[in-house]
N, C-alpha and C positions, 0 to 999 in steps of 0.2 A: 537548561534545567540544572539546578544545583543539588537536588536530592540524590543521595547514594542509591544506586540500583542494586538490590541484593544479588549476591553471587548465584544462588539457585535460579532466580528469575533470569539472570543473564544467560545461564546455561540453557534454560528453556527457550528463550528468545533465539539463541544461536541454533538450537536444534530445529526450531520451526522455520528458520529463515529460508531454506530451500523450498519448503511447501508454500510459504507466502509468496515468494518470488515467482514460483511456477503458476500460482493462481492468478496473480496480476498479469503476468505475461500471456496466459491463456485468454484472459478477458480482452486484452489488447489485440491479440491475434484474431480472435473471433469477431471483434468489432471491425478489424481491418478487412476480414473476408467479406463482411457485409458491404463495405465500400467498394471492393473489387467486383462483387456480384452486380452492383448497380452500374457498371461501366457502360452498359448499353443505353442507359438513360441520358448520359451527358457526354459520352465519348471518353477516350483514353486520357486525354490531357486533363479533363475535369476530374476524372478518377485519381489520376496521379497527384494532382494538387490537393485533393481531399485526403488522400492517403498520407501525403507528406505532412500536412497540417495535423492530422491525427497522430502520427508518430511523434512529431515535435511536442505536442501537448502531453502525450503519455510518457515521453521521456522525462518530463518534469515530475510526473507522478512517481515513476520508478526511482528517480533521484531522491525525492522526498522520503520515500519508504525504505531505501536500501543503501544510499550513499552515506558517507561519514559514519561507518560502522565502528563505533566506540562505545564502551560501557557508559561513558558520560552522556551519550546521546540516546541511550536505550529507552528511556521513558518517552521521549519524543517519537522515536521509531515505533514503539508499541502503540502509542496513541494514533499515529498515522495508519498503522495496520488495522487497528480497530475501526477507524473512520472509513477506511477503504473496504471493510468487511472481508479481510484476508484470513481471518481466523474463525474457526468454529467456536461455539460457546464452550464446548468441552476443552478445546485448546486454550482458550482464554482463562478458563477455570484453573488451569495448571499453574498460573501465576499466584503469588502470595495475595492474600486479601488486601494488604496495604497497597500493593502495586495496582491491583484491579480498581481499588477505590480511587487512587490518584488518576488513573487513566480515565475513568468515568467522570471524575470531577473536571478534568481538562476538556473532555469532549462536551460536557454541558456548558462550560465557559465559552468555548469556541462557537457553539450553536447560538448563544445569546448575542454574540458580537455581530 
Protein backbone atom coordinates (compact mmCIF):
# COMPACT_ATOMS: atom_id res chain seq x y z
CA UNK A 1 0.00 0.00 0.00
CA UNK A 2 1.49 3.31 -1.02
CA UNK A 3 -1.10 5.60 0.58
CA UNK A 4 0.15 7.63 3.54
CA UNK A 5 -1.48 6.56 6.76
CA UNK A 6 -2.44 9.61 8.88
CA UNK A 7 -0.56 10.08 12.15
CA UNK A 8 -3.75 10.20 14.31
CA UNK A 9 -4.92 6.93 12.74
CA UNK A 10 -1.50 5.35 13.37
CA UNK A 11 -1.78 6.34 17.05
CA UNK A 12 -5.27 4.84 17.21
CA UNK A 13 -4.09 1.63 15.54
CA UNK A 14 -1.17 1.39 17.97
CA UNK A 15 -3.47 1.99 20.95
CA UNK A 16 -5.85 -0.75 19.76
CA UNK A 17 -3.12 -3.29 18.98
CA UNK A 18 -3.11 -5.00 22.42
CA UNK A 19 -6.91 -5.34 22.36
CA UNK A 20 -7.00 -6.76 18.85
CA UNK A 21 -4.15 -9.16 19.60
CA UNK A 22 -5.86 -10.37 22.76
CA UNK A 23 -9.15 -10.90 20.92
CA UNK A 24 -7.58 -13.02 18.21
CA UNK A 25 -5.55 -15.03 20.73
CA UNK A 26 -8.67 -15.59 22.84
CA UNK A 27 -10.49 -16.91 19.78
CA UNK A 28 -7.61 -19.25 18.94
CA UNK A 29 -7.32 -20.53 22.52
CA UNK A 30 -11.07 -21.17 22.78
CA UNK A 31 -11.00 -23.08 19.50
CA UNK A 32 -8.01 -25.04 20.86
CA UNK A 33 -9.98 -25.93 23.97
CA UNK A 34 -12.72 -27.38 21.78
CA UNK A 35 -10.14 -29.62 20.09
CA UNK A 36 -8.77 -30.77 23.44
CA UNK A 37 -12.25 -31.47 24.85
CA UNK A 38 -12.90 -33.85 21.94
CA UNK A 39 -9.83 -35.96 22.81
CA UNK A 40 -12.07 -38.84 23.90
CA UNK A 41 -13.50 -39.09 20.39
CA UNK A 42 -10.27 -39.89 18.57
CA UNK A 43 -7.58 -40.36 21.17
CA UNK A 44 -4.68 -38.20 22.26
CA UNK A 45 -2.62 -38.56 19.10
CA UNK A 46 -5.52 -37.46 16.93
CA UNK A 47 -6.16 -34.51 19.25
CA UNK A 48 -2.48 -33.56 19.18
CA UNK A 49 -2.41 -33.60 15.38
CA UNK A 50 -5.59 -31.52 15.17
CA UNK A 51 -4.23 -29.05 17.73
CA UNK A 52 -0.89 -28.78 15.93
CA UNK A 53 -2.64 -28.12 12.61
CA UNK A 54 -4.91 -25.58 14.26
CA UNK A 55 -1.98 -23.69 15.82
CA UNK A 56 -0.07 -23.67 12.53
CA UNK A 57 -3.04 -22.29 10.60
CA UNK A 58 -3.71 -19.64 13.20
CA UNK A 59 -0.07 -18.64 13.41
CA UNK A 60 -0.49 -17.43 9.83
CA UNK A 61 -3.55 -15.40 10.87
CA UNK A 62 -1.60 -13.82 13.72
CA UNK A 63 1.27 -13.05 11.41
CA UNK A 64 -1.00 -11.43 8.83
CA UNK A 65 -2.59 -9.23 11.47
CA UNK A 66 0.37 -8.27 13.64
CA UNK A 67 3.76 -8.86 12.01
CA UNK A 68 5.55 -6.22 9.99
CA UNK A 69 4.34 -3.49 12.35
CA UNK A 70 5.21 -0.37 10.36
CA UNK A 71 3.22 2.67 9.46
CA UNK A 72 3.68 1.85 5.78
CA UNK A 73 1.76 -1.41 6.43
CA UNK A 74 -0.93 0.16 8.64
CA UNK A 75 -3.71 0.18 6.06
CA UNK A 76 -3.15 -3.50 5.30
CA UNK A 77 -3.03 -4.32 9.02
CA UNK A 78 -6.26 -2.43 9.71
CA UNK A 79 -7.96 -4.12 6.77
CA UNK A 80 -6.91 -7.52 8.13
CA UNK A 81 -8.22 -6.62 11.57
CA UNK A 82 -11.55 -5.55 10.12
CA UNK A 83 -11.72 -8.74 8.07
CA UNK A 84 -11.04 -10.81 11.20
CA UNK A 85 -13.63 -8.79 13.18
CA UNK A 86 -11.06 -7.76 15.79
CA UNK A 87 -12.52 -4.27 16.27
CA UNK A 88 -15.86 -3.07 17.51
CA UNK A 89 -17.78 -0.62 15.33
CA UNK A 90 -17.02 2.09 17.89
CA UNK A 91 -13.29 1.35 17.70
CA UNK A 92 -13.36 1.36 13.90
CA UNK A 93 -15.23 4.68 13.97
CA UNK A 94 -12.24 6.24 15.77
CA UNK A 95 -10.32 6.20 12.48
CA UNK A 96 -10.61 9.04 9.98
CA UNK A 97 -13.41 8.83 7.42
CA UNK A 98 -10.82 8.52 4.63
CA UNK A 99 -9.13 5.56 6.30
CA UNK A 100 -12.44 3.82 7.02
CA UNK A 101 -13.52 4.38 3.43
CA UNK A 102 -10.27 2.90 2.09
CA UNK A 103 -10.51 -0.15 4.39
CA UNK A 104 -14.10 -0.80 3.34
CA UNK A 105 -13.13 -0.39 -0.32
CA UNK A 106 -10.31 -2.92 0.08
CA UNK A 107 -12.59 -5.39 1.84
CA UNK A 108 -15.21 -5.13 -0.92
CA UNK A 109 -12.51 -5.68 -3.53
CA UNK A 110 -11.18 -8.77 -1.74
CA UNK A 111 -14.68 -10.24 -1.41
CA UNK A 112 -15.21 -9.91 -5.16
CA UNK A 113 -12.01 -11.80 -5.96
